[in-house]
TORPA-4810 file (N, C-alpha, C, O; in nm, 3 decimals):
<nodes>
NODE_1_8.739_7.043_7.482_8.868_7.021_7.545_8.887_7.121_7.659_8.866_7.240_7.639_X
NODE_2_8.926_7.075_7.776_8.943_7.165_7.890_9.075_7.236_7.881_9.166_7.197_7.807_X
NODE_3_9.085_7.345_7.958_9.210_7.420_7.959_9.323_7.337_8.016_9.438_7.352_7.974_X
NODE_4_9.292_7.247_8.113_9.398_7.164_8.171_9.455_7.070_8.065_9.576_7.050_8.062_X
NODE_5_9.372_7.014_7.981_9.421_6.922_7.879_9.511_6.992_7.779_9.597_6.927_7.719_X
NODE_6_9.494_7.119_7.761_9.576_7.194_7.668_9.701_7.248_7.735_9.780_7.317_7.671_X
NODE_7_9.721_7.218_7.862_9.841_7.260_7.931_9.836_7.403_7.983_9.941_7.458_8.017_X
NODE_8_9.718_7.464_7.989_9.705_7.600_8.041_9.641_7.594_8.179_9.533_7.538_8.195_X
NODE_9_9.708_7.651_8.278_9.654_7.646_8.413_9.529_7.733_8.424_9.508_7.824_8.344_X
NODE_10_9.448_7.704_8.523_9.326_7.783_8.543_9.358_7.929_8.570_9.291_8.018_8.517_X
NODE_11_9.460_7.954_8.650_9.492_8.093_8.683_9.537_8.169_8.559_9.497_8.284_8.538_X
NODE_12_9.620_8.107_8.476_9.667_8.175_8.356_9.552_8.199_8.258_9.545_8.305_8.195_X
NODE_13_9.464_8.103_8.245_9.348_8.119_8.157_9.260_8.234_8.204_9.217_8.318_8.124_X
NODE_14_9.232_8.239_8.335_9.146_8.345_8.390_9.213_8.482_8.378_9.149_8.579_8.340_X
NODE_15_9.342_8.488_8.410_9.413_8.615_8.404_9.425_8.666_8.261_9.420_8.787_8.238_X
NODE_16_9.441_8.576_8.164_9.453_8.618_8.025_9.324_8.682_7.975_9.327_8.782_7.904_X
NODE_17_9.209_8.624_8.013_9.080_8.682_7.974_9.063_8.820_8.037_9.023_8.916_7.971_X
NODE_18_9.094_8.829_8.165_9.083_8.957_8.236_9.176_9.061_8.174_9.138_9.177_8.158_X
NODE_19_9.297_9.020_8.141_9.397_9.110_8.083_9.348_9.168_7.951_9.362_9.288_7.926_X
NODE_20_9.292_9.083_7.866_9.241_9.131_7.737_9.132_9.234_7.754_9.125_9.331_7.678_X
NODE_21_9.045_9.214_7.852_8.938_9.311_7.876_8.992_9.445_7.922_8.943_9.549_7.879_X
NODE_22_9.093_9.444_8.008_9.153_9.568_8.056_9.225_9.643_7.945_9.224_9.766_7.942_X
NODE_23_9.289_9.570_7.854_9.356_9.633_7.740_9.256_9.713_7.657_9.283_9.825_7.616_X
NODE_24_9.139_9.654_7.633_9.040_9.718_7.547_8.971_9.836_7.614_8.938_9.934_7.546_X
NODE_25_8.948_9.830_7.743_8.870_9.935_7.809_8.955_10.054_7.851_8.901_10.162_7.875_X
NODE_26_9.086_10.036_7.859_9.173_10.143_7.909_9.159_10.271_7.826_9.150_10.380_7.881_X
NODE_27_9.158_10.256_7.694_9.150_10.373_7.608_9.018_10.447_7.621_9.015_10.570_7.610_X
NODE_28_8.910_10.374_7.644_8.778_10.438_7.660_8.773_10.515_7.791_8.725_10.628_7.795_X
NODE_29_8.821_10.453_7.899_8.818_10.519_8.029_8.906_10.643_8.031_8.882_10.736_8.107_X
NODE_30_9.009_10.643_7.947_9.103_10.755_7.946_9.043_10.887_7.904_9.110_10.990_7.915_X
NODE_31_8.920_10.888_7.857_8.856_11.012_7.816_8.807_11.095_7.935_8.769_11.211_7.919_X
NODE_32_8.809_11.037_8.054_8.765_11.112_8.172_8.884_11.143_8.262_8.965_11.055_8.292_X
NODE_33_8.895_11.268_8.305_8.993_11.308_8.403_8.934_11.293_8.543_8.821_11.336_8.568_X
NODE_34_9.009_11.231_8.632_8.959_11.199_8.765_9.040_11.272_8.871_9.163_11.264_8.873_X
NODE_35_8.972_11.344_8.960_9.039_11.405_9.074_9.073_11.296_9.176_9.003_11.195_9.185_X
NODE_36_9.179_11.318_9.251_9.229_11.214_9.342_9.195_11.239_9.488_9.261_11.187_9.577_X
NODE_37_9.092_11.319_9.512_9.048_11.341_9.650_9.158_11.403_9.735_9.222_11.499_9.692_X
NODE_38_9.181_11.349_9.855_9.286_11.406_9.942_9.424_11.404_9.877_9.508_11.489_9.907_X
NODE_39_9.449_11.306_9.787_9.579_11.300_9.721_9.603_11.418_9.628_9.717_11.450_9.596_X
NODE_40_9.495_11.483_9.585_9.510_11.599_9.496_9.592_11.709_9.560_9.655_11.788_9.490_X
NODE_41_9.592_11.716_9.695_9.664_11.822_9.765_9.814_11.808_9.753_9.887_11.903_9.783_X
NODE_42_9.863_11.692_9.711_10.007_11.674_9.696_10.062_11.765_9.588_10.175_11.814_9.599_X
NODE_43_9.983_11.789_9.483_10.028_11.873_9.372_10.071_12.011_9.415_10.185_12.050_9.388_X
NODE_44_9.983_12.089_9.482_10.023_12.223_9.527_10.143_12.223_9.620_10.216_12.322_9.627_X
NODE_45_10.165_12.115_9.693_10.280_12.108_9.783_10.413_12.110_9.708_10.515_12.153_9.763_X
NODE_46_10.411_12.065_9.582_10.534_12.060_9.502_10.529_12.157_9.386_10.602_12.143_9.288_X
NODE_47_10.441_12.257_9.396_10.435_12.361_9.295_10.353_12.327_9.174_10.367_12.394_9.071_X
NODE_48_10.266_12.226_9.181_10.180_12.189_9.070_10.035_12.218_9.106_10.004_12.254_9.219_X
NODE_49_9.946_12.201_9.008_9.804_12.212_9.036_9.756_12.088_9.108_9.833_11.993_9.125_X
NODE_50_9.629_12.085_9.151_9.574_11.966_9.215_9.590_11.843_9.126_9.563_11.849_9.006_X
NODE_51_9.636_11.732_9.185_9.665_11.613_9.106_9.536_11.551_9.051_9.436_11.540_9.121_X
NODE_52_9.542_11.511_8.927_9.434_11.439_8.861_9.496_11.346_8.758_9.608_11.370_8.711_X
NODE_53_9.426_11.241_8.723_9.475_11.146_8.623_9.362_11.113_8.527_9.244_11.126_8.560_X
NODE_54_9.401_11.068_8.407_9.299_11.014_8.317_9.260_10.877_8.369_9.346_10.800_8.412_X
NODE_55_9.131_10.847_8.364_9.078_10.728_8.431_9.130_10.598_8.372_9.117_10.493_8.434_X
NODE_56_9.188_10.604_8.253_9.247_10.483_8.195_9.357_10.425_8.280_9.392_10.307_8.264_X
NODE_57_9.415_10.506_8.371_9.523_10.457_8.457_9.476_10.340_8.543_9.555_10.251_8.575_X
NODE_58_9.348_10.339_8.580_9.300_10.232_8.667_9.298_10.099_8.593_9.333_9.995_8.650_X
NODE_59_9.259_10.101_8.465_9.266_9.979_8.385_9.412_9.941_8.361_9.446_9.823_8.363_X
NODE_60_9.498_10.040_8.338_9.638_10.010_8.312_9.705_9.952_8.436_9.788_9.862_8.425_X
NODE_61_9.670_10.004_8.555_9.726_9.947_8.677_9.682_9.802_8.694_9.756_9.721_8.748_X
NODE_62_9.560_9.769_8.647_9.517_9.630_8.652_9.599_9.543_8.556_9.620_9.425_8.582_X
NODE_63_9.645_9.602_8.444_9.736_9.528_8.355_9.868_9.501_8.427_9.924_9.392_8.415_X
NODE_64_9.916_9.600_8.500_10.039_9.583_8.577_10.021_9.475_8.683_10.106_9.388_8.700_X
NODE_65_9.909_9.481_8.754_9.879_9.382_8.857_9.873_9.241_8.797_9.930_9.146_8.851_X
NODE_66_9.803_9.229_8.684_9.786_9.097_8.623_9.917_9.041_8.570_9.949_8.925_8.596_X
NODE_67_9.994_9.122_8.497_10.120_9.073_8.441_10.220_9.040_8.552_10.294_8.942_8.541_X
NODE_68_10.222_9.120_8.659_10.312_9.090_8.772_10.270_8.961_8.843_10.355_8.882_8.884_X
NODE_69_10.140_8.941_8.857_10.090_8.819_8.921_10.123_8.696_8.837_10.159_8.591_8.891_X
NODE_70_10.111_8.708_8.705_10.148_8.598_8.616_10.298_8.570_8.627_10.341_8.455_8.628_X
NODE_71_10.379_8.676_8.634_10.524_8.658_8.650_10.555_8.587_8.782_10.645_8.503_8.788_X
NODE_72_10.482_8.621_8.887_10.504_8.559_9.017_10.466_8.411_9.015_10.536_8.328_9.073_X
NODE_73_10.356_8.379_8.949_10.304_8.242_8.950_10.364_8.154_8.841_10.386_8.035_8.862_X
NODE_74_10.390_8.213_8.724_10.427_8.131_8.607_10.559_8.170_8.542_10.601_8.105_8.446_X
NODE_75_10.624_8.274_8.592_10.754_8.310_8.540_10.751_8.426_8.442_10.647_8.463_8.387_X
NODE_76_10.869_8.483_8.421_10.884_8.602_8.337_10.846_8.576_8.192_10.780_8.659_8.130_X
NODE_77_10.887_8.462_8.137_10.861_8.435_7.995_10.711_8.429_7.967_10.664_8.482_7.866_X
NODE_78_10.637_8.366_8.056_10.492_8.357_8.038_10.428_8.495_8.049_10.337_8.528_7.972_X
NODE_79_10.474_8.575_8.145_10.420_8.711_8.160_10.450_8.795_8.036_10.365_8.872_7.992_X
NODE_80_10.570_8.781_7.981_10.603_8.856_7.859_10.517_8.813_7.741_10.479_8.896_7.658_X
NODE_81_10.487_8.684_7.732_10.398_8.638_7.625_10.259_8.696_7.642_10.192_8.730_7.544_X
NODE_82_10.214_8.707_7.766_10.083_8.767_7.792_10.080_8.913_7.745_9.984_8.957_7.681_X
NODE_83_10.186_8.987_7.776_10.195_9.127_7.731_10.196_9.133_7.579_10.129_9.218_7.520_X
NODE_84_10.270_9.043_7.516_10.278_9.042_7.370_10.143_9.010_7.307_10.102_9.075_7.210_X
NODE_85_10.074_8.913_7.362_9.942_8.877_7.311_9.844_8.992_7.331_9.748_9.007_7.255_X
NODE_86_9.867_9.074_7.434_9.781_9.189_7.459_9.776_9.288_7.344_9.681_9.366_7.334_X
NODE_87_9.878_9.286_7.258_9.875_9.375_7.142_9.760_9.338_7.047_9.710_9.424_6.974_X
NODE_88_9.719_9.211_7.047_9.614_9.169_6.954_9.482_9.240_6.983_9.429_9.306_6.893_X
NODE_89_9.426_9.229_7.105_9.301_9.303_7.130_9.319_9.454_7.125_9.227_9.527_7.088_X
NODE_90_9.439_9.504_7.162_9.463_9.647_7.160_9.454_9.701_7.017_9.382_9.797_6.991_X
NODE_91_9.527_9.639_6.926_9.530_9.688_6.788_9.398_9.659_6.717_9.349_9.742_6.641_X
NODE_92_9.340_9.541_6.743_9.215_9.508_6.677_9.103_9.602_6.721_9.022_9.645_6.639_X
NODE_93_9.097_9.633_6.850_8.993_9.724_6.898_9.013_9.864_6.841_8.917_9.934_6.813_X
NODE_94_9.139_9.904_6.823_9.168_10.032_6.763_9.121_10.037_6.618_9.056_10.132_6.575_X
NODE_95_9.154_9.932_6.542_9.113_9.927_6.401_8.961_9.920_6.388_8.902_9.982_6.299_X
NODE_96_8.898_9.845_6.479_8.753_9.835_6.475_8.688_9.970_6.507_8.587_10.006_6.447_X
NODE_97_8.746_10.044_6.600_8.694_10.177_6.633_8.704_10.270_6.513_8.611_10.345_6.484_X
NODE_98_8.818_10.265_6.444_8.836_10.349_6.326_8.734_10.313_6.219_8.676_10.401_6.155_X
NODE_99_8.711_10.183_6.200_8.615_10.139_6.098_8.473_10.183_6.133_8.399_10.230_6.046_X
NODE_100_8.435_10.169_6.260_8.300_10.208_6.301_8.281_10.359_6.288_8.174_10.405_6.247_X
NODE_101_8.383_10.436_6.322_8.373_10.581_6.309_8.358_10.623_6.163_8.295_10.724_6.133_X
NODE_102_8.417_10.544_6.072_8.410_10.577_5.929_8.276_10.541_5.868_8.239_10.596_5.764_X
NODE_103_8.202_10.450_5.930_8.073_10.410_5.876_7.970_10.521_5.896_7.973_10.590_5.998_X
NODE_104_7.880_10.541_5.799_7.779_10.646_5.814_7.678_10.610_5.924_7.636_10.495_5.934_X
NODE_105_7.639_10.707_6.006_7.541_10.679_6.111_7.402_10.663_6.053_7.374_10.708_5.942_X
NODE_106_7.314_10.600_6.130_7.175_10.588_6.090_7.112_10.727_6.086_7.147_10.815_6.165_X
NODE_107_7.018_10.747_5.993_6.958_10.878_5.974_6.882_10.926_6.097_6.874_11.046_6.123_X
NODE_108_6.825_10.832_6.175_6.745_10.872_6.289_6.825_10.873_6.420_6.766_10.884_6.528_X
NODE_109_6.959_10.861_6.412_7.039_10.863_6.534_7.045_11.005_6.588_7.065_11.101_6.514_X
NODE_110_7.027_11.017_6.719_7.030_11.146_6.785_7.165_11.214_6.761_7.268_11.156_6.795_X
NODE_111_7.169_11.335_6.704_7.296_11.404_6.674_7.383_11.424_6.798_7.505_11.414_6.790_X
NODE_112_7.320_11.453_6.911_7.398_11.475_7.032_7.466_11.345_7.077_7.581_11.345_7.121_X
NODE_113_7.393_11.236_7.064_7.451_11.107_7.099_7.564_11.070_7.003_7.666_11.016_7.046_X
NODE_114_7.546_11.099_6.874_7.651_11.072_6.776_7.775_11.154_6.806_7.887_11.103_6.800_X
NODE_115_7.756_11.281_6.837_7.869_11.368_6.868_7.945_11.318_6.991_8.068_11.320_6.994_X
NODE_116_7.871_11.273_7.092_7.935_11.221_7.213_8.014_11.094_7.181_8.126_11.076_7.230_X
NODE_117_7.956_11.008_7.099_8.024_10.885_7.061_8.154_10.915_6.987_8.258_10.855_7.015_X
NODE_118_8.148_11.008_6.894_8.267_11.041_6.815_8.375_11.106_6.902_8.494_11.086_6.879_X
NODE_119_8.332_11.184_7.001_8.428_11.245_7.093_8.499_11.140_7.176_8.621_11.146_7.195_X
NODE_120_8.422_11.043_7.226_8.480_10.939_7.312_8.568_10.844_7.233_8.677_10.809_7.278_X
NODE_121_8.522_10.801_7.117_8.592_10.697_7.043_8.698_10.751_6.946_8.785_10.677_6.900_X
NODE_122_8.688_10.880_6.916_8.783_10.937_6.821_8.917_10.966_6.887_8.930_10.963_7.010_X
NODE_123_9.015_10.992_6.805_9.148_11.025_6.854_9.240_11.054_6.738_9.211_11.017_6.624_X
NODE_124_9.351_11.119_6.767_9.446_11.148_6.661_9.542_11.031_6.645_9.560_10.953_6.739_X
NODE_125_9.604_11.017_6.528_9.704_10.910_6.511_9.816_10.916_6.614_9.867_10.812_6.655_X
NODE_126_9.854_11.037_6.656_9.961_11.048_6.756_9.917_10.991_6.891_9.996_10.928_6.960_X
NODE_127_9.792_11.013_6.927_9.743_10.957_7.053_9.738_10.806_7.045_9.778_10.737_7.139_X
NODE_128_9.688_10.751_6.934_9.684_10.606_6.918_9.825_10.546_6.920_9.850_10.445_6.986_X
NODE_129_9.916_10.610_6.848_10.053_10.560_6.843_10.119_10.567_6.980_10.188_10.475_7.022_X
NODE_130_10.096_10.679_7.050_10.152_10.693_7.184_10.100_10.586_7.278_10.175_10.534_7.360_X
NODE_131_9.971_10.553_7.267_9.914_10.451_7.353_9.974_10.314_7.327_10.001_10.240_7.421_X
NODE_132_9.996_10.279_7.201_10.053_10.149_7.167_10.196_10.138_7.217_10.233_10.039_7.280_X
NODE_133_10.278_10.241_7.191_10.416_10.239_7.236_10.425_10.235_7.388_10.502_10.157_7.445_X
NODE_134_10.344_10.319_7.454_10.348_10.326_7.600_10.307_10.193_7.661_10.370_10.147_7.756_X
NODE_135_10.202_10.130_7.606_10.157_10.000_7.657_10.269_9.897_7.648_10.302_9.832_7.747_X
NODE_136_10.327_9.882_7.529_10.426_9.777_7.508_10.550_9.795_7.592_10.593_9.703_7.661_X
NODE_137_10.609_9.914_7.587_10.736_9.936_7.656_10.719_9.932_7.807_10.798_9.869_7.877_X
NODE_138_10.616_9.998_7.859_10.601_10.006_8.005_10.560_9.873_8.066_10.606_9.841_8.176_X
NODE_139_10.476_9.796_7.999_10.436_9.667_8.057_10.548_9.565_8.050_10.566_9.487_8.144_X
NODE_140_10.625_9.564_7.941_10.743_9.477_7.936_10.843_9.518_8.044_10.905_9.433_8.108_X
NODE_141_10.859_9.649_8.064_10.951_9.698_8.166_10.905_9.656_8.305_10.987_9.616_8.389_X
NODE_142_10.775_9.663_8.331_10.723_9.622_8.460_10.755_9.476_8.489_10.800_9.442_8.598_X
NODE_143_10.731_9.389_8.392_10.759_9.247_8.410_10.909_9.225_8.432_10.948_9.144_8.517_X
NODE_144_10.993_9.295_8.356_11.137_9.279_8.368_11.187_9.320_8.505_11.262_9.245_8.569_X
NODE_145_11.146_9.437_8.553_11.190_9.484_8.684_11.139_9.392_8.794_11.214_9.354_8.884_X
NODE_146_11.012_9.356_8.786_10.952_9.269_8.887_11.027_9.135_8.894_11.057_9.087_9.003_X
NODE_147_11.056_9.076_8.778_11.122_8.945_8.774_11.266_8.953_8.820_11.314_8.863_8.890_X
NODE_148_11.337_9.059_8.784_11.476_9.073_8.825_11.487_9.096_8.976_11.579_9.045_9.040_X
NODE_149_11.395_9.171_9.032_11.394_9.189_9.176_11.364_9.057_9.246_11.419_9.029_9.353_X
NODE_150_11.277_8.976_9.187_11.249_8.845_9.245_11.372_8.756_9.239_11.400_8.682_9.334_X
NODE_151_11.447_8.764_9.128_11.570_8.684_9.116_11.672_8.725_9.221_11.751_8.644_9.268_X
NODE_152_11.669_8.854_9.258_11.763_8.904_9.357_11.717_8.877_9.500_11.798_8.841_9.586_X
NODE_153_11.589_8.895_9.524_11.536_8.884_9.660_11.466_8.752_9.688_11.428_8.725_9.802_X
NODE_154_11.447_8.670_9.585_11.370_8.548_9.603_11.222_8.579_9.612_11.176_8.679_9.557_X
NODE_155_11.147_8.495_9.680_11.003_8.513_9.690_10.964_8.616_9.796_10.846_8.643_9.816_X
NODE_156_11.063_8.673_9.863_11.035_8.770_9.970_10.998_8.906_9.912_11.017_8.933_9.794_X
NODE_157_10.945_8.991_9.996_10.922_9.132_9.966_10.838_9.152_9.839_10.871_9.236_9.755_X
NODE_158_10.731_9.076_9.826_10.644_9.091_9.710_10.589_9.232_9.703_10.579_9.289_9.594_X
NODE_159_10.555_9.291_9.817_10.499_9.426_9.817_10.599_9.528_9.763_10.561_9.620_9.689_X
NODE_160_10.727_9.512_9.800_10.828_9.606_9.754_10.857_9.588_9.605_10.870_9.686_9.532_X
NODE_161_10.867_9.463_9.560_10.892_9.437_9.418_10.780_9.493_9.331_10.805_9.553_9.227_X
NODE_162_10.657_9.472_9.376_10.543_9.519_9.296_10.535_9.671_9.294_10.504_9.729_9.190_X
NODE_163_10.563_9.735_9.407_10.556_9.882_9.412_10.665_9.945_9.327_10.637_10.039_9.253_X
NODE_164_10.787_9.895_9.337_10.899_9.953_9.260_10.877_9.933_9.111_10.892_10.027_9.033_X
NODE_165_10.841_9.811_9.070_10.821_9.782_8.928_10.707_9.865_8.871_10.719_9.919_8.761_X
NODE_166_10.598_9.876_8.944_10.483_9.953_8.896_10.515_10.101_8.887_10.483_10.166_8.787_X
NODE_167_10.579_10.157_8.990_10.609_10.300_8.990_10.703_10.337_8.875_10.679_10.436_8.805_X
NODE_168_10.809_10.260_8.856_10.905_10.290_8.749_10.841_10.275_8.612_10.865_10.357_8.523_X
NODE_169_10.759_10.172_8.593_10.695_10.152_8.463_10.594_10.262_8.435_10.573_10.299_8.319_X
NODE_170_10.530_10.315_8.539_10.434_10.424_8.519_10.503_10.554_8.479_10.450_10.632_8.400_X
NODE_171_10.622_10.576_8.534_10.698_10.693_8.492_10.732_10.685_8.344_10.716_10.782_8.270_X
NODE_172_10.778_10.568_8.301_10.812_10.547_8.159_10.687_10.558_8.072_10.691_10.620_7.966_X
NODE_173_10.577_10.499_8.117_10.452_10.506_8.042_10.410_10.651_8.019_10.372_10.687_7.908_X
NODE_174_10.418_10.733_8.123_10.379_10.873_8.111_10.471_10.950_8.017_10.425_11.026_7.933_X
NODE_175_10.602_10.929_8.031_10.697_10.997_7.944_10.672_10.965_7.797_10.673_11.054_7.712_X
NODE_176_10.649_10.837_7.769_10.630_10.796_7.629_10.499_10.849_7.575_10.496_10.912_7.469_X
NODE_177_10.389_10.825_7.647_10.258_10.861_7.593_10.244_11.011_7.573_10.205_11.056_7.465_X
NODE_178_10.275_11.088_7.675_10.254_11.233_7.664_10.349_11.294_7.562_10.311_11.385_7.488_X
NODE_179_10.473_11.245_7.556_10.569_11.299_7.459_10.525_11.270_7.316_10.527_11.358_7.231_X
NODE_180_10.485_11.145_7.290_10.444_11.108_7.154_10.313_11.177_7.116_10.298_11.225_7.004_X
NODE_181_10.220_11.182_7.211_10.086_11.233_7.179_10.079_11.385_7.173_10.004_11.440_7.092_X
NODE_182_10.157_11.455_7.258_10.131_11.598_7.274_10.253_11.689_7.258_10.237_11.811_7.261_X
NODE_183_10.373_11.633_7.240_10.490_11.720_7.225_10.475_11.809_7.102_10.446_11.761_6.993_X
NODE_184_10.495_11.937_7.121_10.481_12.032_7.011_10.340_12.085_6.995_10.319_12.185_6.926_X
NODE_185_10.243_12.020_7.060_10.105_12.068_7.054_10.083_12.176_7.160_10.021_12.279_7.133_X
NODE_186_10.135_12.151_7.281_10.131_12.249_7.390_10.244_12.214_7.487_10.298_12.103_7.480_X
NODE_187_10.280_12.304_7.578_10.385_12.273_7.675_10.345_12.154_7.763_10.236_12.151_7.818_X
NODE_188_10.433_12.057_7.774_10.396_11.933_7.843_10.468_11.912_7.976_10.446_11.811_8.043_X
NODE_189_10.553_12.007_8.015_10.634_11.987_8.136_10.551_11.965_8.260_10.572_11.866_8.331_X
NODE_190_10.457_12.055_8.288_10.376_12.042_8.409_10.285_11.920_8.401_10.262_11.853_8.502_X
NODE_191_10.232_11.891_8.282_10.148_11.773_8.265_10.227_11.646_8.295_10.176_11.555_8.361_X
NODE_192_10.351_11.639_8.245_10.435_11.522_8.271_10.459_11.503_8.420_10.441_11.394_8.473_X
NODE_193_10.498_11.611_8.489_10.529_11.599_8.631_10.405_11.561_8.711_10.411_11.474_8.798_X
NODE_194_10.293_11.625_8.682_10.171_11.596_8.755_10.124_11.453_8.734_10.087_11.385_8.830_X
NODE_195_10.126_11.407_8.608_10.081_11.271_8.579_10.175_11.167_8.640_10.128_11.067_8.695_X
NODE_196_10.306_11.190_8.631_10.400_11.094_8.689_10.384_11.084_8.839_10.385_10.975_8.896_X
NODE_197_10.371_11.199_8.904_10.355_11.199_9.050_10.227_11.126_9.090_10.228_11.044_9.181_X
NODE_198_10.118_11.157_9.022_9.990_11.094_9.055_9.995_10.943_9.032_9.947_10.866_9.115_X
NODE_199_10.055_10.902_8.920_10.059_10.759_8.888_10.151_10.683_8.981_10.122_10.568_9.016_X
NODE_200_10.262_10.745_9.022_10.352_10.679_9.117_10.282_10.658_9.251_10.292_10.551_9.311_X
NODE_201_10.210_10.761_9.297_10.137_10.750_9.424_10.033_10.638_9.415_10.023_10.556_9.507_X
NODE_202_9.957_10.634_9.306_9.857_10.529_9.290_9.922_10.392_9.281_9.870_10.295_9.336_X
NODE_203_10.037_10.383_9.213_10.106_10.255_9.200_10.148_10.201_9.336_10.133_10.082_9.363_X
NODE_204_10.199_10.288_9.420_10.247_10.244_9.552_10.130_10.205_9.642_10.141_10.111_9.721_X
NODE_205_10.019_10.277_9.631_9.905_10.252_9.719_9.822_10.133_9.673_9.784_10.049_9.754_X
NODE_206_9.794_10.124_9.543_9.698_10.026_9.493_9.759_9.894_9.449_9.702_9.788_9.475_X
NODE_207_9.875_9.900_9.382_9.925_9.779_9.315_9.967_9.668_9.411_9.923_9.554_9.391_X
NODE_208_10.049_9.693_9.515_10.094_9.582_9.600_9.980_9.500_9.662_9.983_9.377_9.653_X
NODE_209_9.879_9.563_9.726_9.774_9.479_9.784_9.695_9.401_9.679_9.652_9.288_9.705_X
NODE_210_9.675_9.459_9.561_9.602_9.387_9.457_9.681_9.268_9.405_9.622_9.164_9.375_X
NODE_211_9.812_9.281_9.396_9.893_9.166_9.352_9.884_9.054_9.454_9.874_8.937_9.416_X
NODE_212_9.886_9.086_9.582_9.869_8.982_9.684_9.736_8.908_9.663_9.729_8.786_9.674_X
NODE_213_9.631_8.984_9.635_9.499_8.923_9.612_9.502_8.835_9.488_9.454_8.722_9.491_X
NODE_214_9.557_8.886_9.378_9.559_8.811_9.253_9.643_8.684_9.267_9.603_8.578_9.218_X
NODE_215_9.757_8.693_9.331_9.842_8.574_9.350_9.770_8.470_9.435_9.776_8.350_9.405_X
NODE_216_9.702_8.514_9.540_9.628_8.421_9.625_9.516_8.354_9.547_9.495_8.234_9.559_X
NODE_217_9.442_8.433_9.467_9.334_8.377_9.385_9.390_8.280_9.282_9.334_8.173_9.261_X
NODE_218_9.502_8.316_9.219_9.563_8.229_9.119_9.606_8.097_9.178_9.584_7.991_9.118_X
NODE_219_9.668_8.101_9.294_9.711_7.976_9.359_9.592_7.890_9.399_9.597_7.768_9.390_X
NODE_220_9.487_7.954_9.443_9.366_7.878_9.479_9.305_7.811_9.356_9.263_7.695_9.363_X
NODE_221_9.300_7.883_9.244_9.247_7.823_9.120_9.330_7.705_9.077_9.275_7.602_9.038_X
NODE_222_9.460_7.717_9.084_9.547_7.607_9.042_9.543_7.490_9.140_9.552_7.374_9.099_X
NODE_223_9.528_7.520_9.269_9.517_7.413_9.368_9.387_7.334_9.347_9.386_7.212_9.360_X
NODE_224_9.278_7.405_9.313_9.152_7.336_9.286_9.162_7.246_9.164_9.101_7.140_9.159_X
NODE_225_9.239_7.290_9.065_9.254_7.212_8.942_9.335_7.085_8.966_9.318_6.986_8.896_X
NODE_226_9.423_7.089_9.066_9.510_6.974_9.090_9.447_6.869_9.181_9.500_6.759_9.196_X
NODE_227_9.333_6.905_9.244_9.267_6.809_9.333_9.163_6.727_9.260_9.098_6.642_9.321_X
</nodes>
């Protein structure tokens, strides 16, 4: 049975698959801290250290791009369902990681490789919980802001709607994740400010042009299906 016969457009089908992949990879990428090149200099200008972000932000920004593009093409309700369905691969991949970590390794597995694997895939319950809460609240918020701005401005100013929705949702994402994961473990004030500033800058620079690309690709996929 084709996706068209089931009432699912080509663009929504493609974006849903892509979205699920980004949900699963975000946590793995987050183990690396990435310097932001020339943008790193913004930090010292405002009294912070050089700006850097955990690399999972790039996958998360793709979630923002995808959900906003779905909202643009198929409406807020469909985008919210996509975010809700995203909890399935997120939670399942988390549970699978916990199960694999609990299984005994093979006797001939290289200890250094095992240690690296456990470092990358391991995490505390607070970090896992913070990631789940941050994902759900910030992505729903992104769709809500994006859709309400569209209701106010119509189809105009896609770049502005996408930048505002992404920047605000990234601020909320950072507040939730860092507070849940690290509050009481160490002082989080400078980390919060640095991460929020870096993520807002990336949201404004990266998200709007990518949404234009995704919307154009989505419309092309749906136009091909209708011919």
